[in-house]
Structures are given as structure tokens and as C-alpha cells.
N, C-alpha and C positions, 0 to 999 in steps of 0.2 A: 609783670611783663611790660614791654615797651613797644611802641609802634615805630616804624622806621621808613626812611626813603634813602635812595642811594646818594652818597656824597660824590664821588668822582665822576648754624642755629645752636643758637645756644639753648640750654634747657631752662626756660623761665616761665613766667606766667603773665604778668601784667605789663604794660609799658613797652618798650623796645629796648627796652624791656616790654612794650605793649604787645606787639605781635607775638613775642615769645611767651609771654604770660599765658595767653590764651591757649597756646599749643602745648604747654608743659604737661608732662605726665607726672605720676607720683615720683617723689624724690627717692634717692637711694637710702638704704638703711643708715641711721645716724652713726657718726664716728664715736669712739669711746669718749666718755666725758673727760674734760680737762678743767683745771682750775683757772680762775681769771689770771693768776700770776704766770701760769705755764702754758696756757693755750697758745698754739703756734699761730701768729698773726702775720699775714703777708701785707707789706706796705709798698705802695707805688707812689712815687713823688713826681711832681710836675714843676719844671723850672719856671722862673719868671718869664722867660721867652715863650714857653709853652702856654702859660696863662694869658699872656698878651695876645697870642694867636687865637686862643679859644674865645676871648672876648670879641676879637675882630670877626671871627667866623660866625658867631651866633648873633647876627643882626636881627632886628624885629621882623624884617621881611623873611628871613630864613626860618624863624620860629613859626611864623604864619604858614610858610610853605610846607613844613613838616606836618603841621596839623591837618592841612588839606590833603596830604598825601596818603593818609591812613583812615579807613572807615571800617570799624569792626562790627557794624550793624547797630540796631537800635539799643539805646540805653535800657538796661534791665529795670524791672518794676521795683526792685529794692533800692536802687540808686537814685538819690534825690539831689538836685542842685542845692548848694549851700547858699541860703539867702539871708543868713544872720550877720552878726558883726564880722567884719573882715578878720581873717586869721593870717597875719603877715608872716608868722613863723612856718607856715606850710607853703611850699612852692613847687614849681616845675624844675626838673633836673634834666637839662639838655646835654646830649653827648653824641659822639660818633662811635659806633660799635666796632668790633674787631673785623667786620666785613666791610667797613667803610660807609655804613649807612647812618644817616641822620636819624635820631630817635629821641625819646624822652622817657623819664620815670617821674616819680613824685618823691619828695624828701621833706624832712622837717628839722628845724633848728631846735636844739635841746640845750639844757643847762650844761655847762662844761667849764673846766678851769681856764681854758684859753678863750672862751666866749666865741668860738668859731667852729663848732661841731654840728654836722647834720647827720641824721640817721636815714638809711634807705635799705634797699635789698641788695644782696651781693651781686645778683645778676644785672644790676644797674652799674656795676663797677668793672666787671670782668666776666669772661666766658667761663662757665663751670667746666670742670674736668679738663682744663686746658691751661696749665700754669703760665704759658707765655702770652695768652691772648687777653690783654687788658684794653680798656677803652681810652679814648682821647677827647680833647676839647670839651671837658666837662664844666658846665656852668649852671649854677643854682640861681633861680629867679624867685625870690620870696614874694608871696602875695600876688603871683601872676594872675591876671584876670582879663580875658578877651584882648590880649595883646598889650595890656598895660603892665608896666614894670614900676610900681610905685616906690619900691625900695632899691631899685637898681639891680645890678647883676654881680654875682660873686663867683670868681673863677676858683675851681677846686685845686688845691696845691698838694693834697695827699689823700689816698684812699686806703682803708684798712678792711681787709676781709680775713676770714679764717682759712688756713691752709686746706681744711677739709672741703671748702667750696672749690678752690682752685684745682684740687686733685680729684675730688669725688662728687662734686655737686651736692654737698651736704652743708647745712647751716647757711641759709639764704639771708644773711644780715651783713650790712656794711656800715661803717662810719666813715665820714669824710671830713677833712679840714679845709675850710675855705680861706682864701687870702683876703686881707682887709684892703678895700680899694684905696687908691691914692686919694688923700684928702677926705677919706670917709671914715665911718665908724666900724668897729668890729661887729660881726654879724648880729649877735644877740643883743648888743647895745642898741642896734638900729631897729630890730624887728621883734625883740622879746624872745622867749624860749619856752618850750614845753618842758615839763619835768620828765624824768625818765626813771624807770624802776626795773630791777631784775629779780628773778625768783618769784614772781607773782603766779599764783595758781590760776588755772582756768576756772570759769564760773562767774566772772564779773561782767557787767555790762560795759561794752566798749563802743566807741564811735570811730569808724574807719573813714579816712579821707583819701582822695586821689583825683588825678586828672586823666580819666580814661579816654581812649580814642573811639568811643561809641558815639552814635548820632542821636541828637543833633549837636552835642557839645564839642566833639572832636578835639578834646584836650584843652579847649579854651576856657573851660569853667571848672571850678572845684566842685566835686560831687562827694556825697557821703552816704553811708548806710550804718545802721546800728543794730546791735543784738548782743546776746549773752554768749561769751566764749565757751567752748567745750574743748576738752583734751582730745587730740587726734593722734594717730600713729606717727611714728618717725620723728618724735620730738617736736611736734607742731601743735598749734591750737587752730580751731576753726570757728567761724561765725557765719550766720546767714547773711550773705552779701554777694552781689553780682556785679561789682565794679569790674570793668574790663581792662584790657591791656593799656598801659600808660599810667595806671594807678599803682603799679608796682612800687614798693618802697614807701608808700604813704603810711602815715602813722595810725596805729590803733590806740586811741586815747581813752583810758579808764578815768572815771570821775569827770567826764567832760562837762564844762560849764559853758553853755551857749552864750551867756551874757558877757563872759570875759574871753571866750575863745581859747580857754586853757584846759589842759588835762594832764595826764601822765602817760607817756609812751610806754606800752608794755609789749608791743610787737610791731611788725610792719607787714603790709600786703606782700604776699609772696606768689601765690598762684591760686587760680580758680579751677573750675571744671567746665570743659567745653570751649569752643572757639569764642574768643572775645571775653573770656572769664566765665562766670556762672557760679551760682550758689551751690555749696558753700565756698567761702574763700578761706585760704589757709595762711598762717603766719608762723614764723619760727618761734620756738620757745625762747624767751629772753632769760637764759640761764647764765652760768658763769662763763661759758665759752662766748656767748654774745657780749657779755660785759667786757671781755678781753679786748674786743675791737674798739669799744667805746673808750676804755681806759687808755689804749694806745693813741687814740685820736686826741683826747684832751691833753695828752703830753706833747702832741705834735705842734 
């Protein structure tokens, strides 16, 4: 889900994706399975002018303002501030939702052919069950920490979600392609990348990261929780975690090494239980349908 404030409901969990994450109910029954080659992927592109506008819109002051605008209550006991080695491949994803509200989610840079792909939740890209309601002014800030942007900002030039999300609010996973800044490096050349895997079974220990809008951090710090994943209904996995809204789209890292800040993305934060999140937290199964959005993005 993501938190938000007005700039001028979608069914989610964390982020504003914050506010929505906290309020989301169970997702609808999953769509029939599709292969990675045939799964219907919806792609939304943003022009160079759109990207320039997005970078101008998301000033440091505006990022701070949206953080102050949302308070989802106390940070849960399972959510801990990350105090280890910096993880530049994880960052905040700022955007304006279909209602014109400023908000944010979490995303992570992953290995890809074009070295420019981030993974997040579908509800951080567009409104579910509403094919025309996509989001605008999407900017990824890798390694964001208390207002600092040590690796700059990357405007999103394309988002990929499954048609099942746009039409039925099923399969809460998205891939995005970011534009390389002028006189800058491609994303993963600059910040590194997490590995990514599909078809992993539940039952492995994962570490989930995100920027929730809970107090006292209010989206300004990276938090995490860890636990063993379990199979859940509706083609999801779940872990004991109470990251709140704003953490939506954050990676579930299997085999996470705190010394290197690296692991393998096997799902993303989708929704919790109760206002502001709440344990357990659910994430989509990274099956062949999820792989379809990733494959589309690395060709983008």
C-alpha cells in the first residue's frame, strides 16, 4: 500500500500505495495460469516530456511533505530499522495516483538485460479493476534515507503489469523500466542489483524491506522484517511481518546476506491485515505470469 496527500481507492495494502495497503481486503480469486510467453502484459509508457515533468515535480521538499502528510500509527514490533550496510538497490518510489494524490511505495533494482528494471507491486503502478486509471509522475530514488538521495533520481519510462490486475485486481506485481539520467549511468551500473527468481516454493527464509508510513519513521527510513514464507490462498505467499503502508512493492529477499546487502527477490510486499498493515503480510507468487512482466521490462 502507499500513503498519500492531495496534489492539486484503489484495492491495495502498503504504500499509497501506503494508505491503500492497510485497507486492502483479500484479493479476488486468481486468474487462470498463463505461460511467461503468453501472459497478457499491459504496458504504459511515459514520454521524455513526462519524465522531465516528474523529476521537476518530485523536489526534496515535496518528498518530505508527503512523508509528513501520512501517519499510519506506531511501527509494529516485527518491523525494525535497517542499520546495516546501505542497500542502494532498494529505494522509495514516488508517484501521483489516479485521484491526483502524492504518495509512495517501495521498489528494488534487479538484474536485467537492459540494466534498468525495478520490481514493485502492481498497485504502485495503476488502480486495480480499472484499466484506464494509471499513475503519473513516477520517480525511483535508490538508497533513499532521511531525505538524502545518494544515487540521484530515476524517472520511470514504462510500467508493466498483468492484465489480470487492471481488470480483476489479481496478480499484484509490476516491473518498471527507468530512464538513464543525462550524463549518468544506467540504474544497476550505478546502484547494483538484486538477483531475481521465479517458481520458488514457499518455505524459505526471506527478509522483506520497505519504507512504511508508520511512526516514527514516516517513510524516511528503510525498515525490514524476516521470517519463513508459507503458502497462502489465492496464489500468494505470506510471512510474519507488520510493515505498514508505503512498504508496498518492497522486495522479499531469499538468501539475504547482511554483509553485502544482496539476496534474491522472490516476491514483493502486497498487503497486510488491519489498518496500517499488520501480520501476516502477503506477497504474490512469482510464477510464470509474474515472470512475464519482468521479461517485458527487460526488453523495454
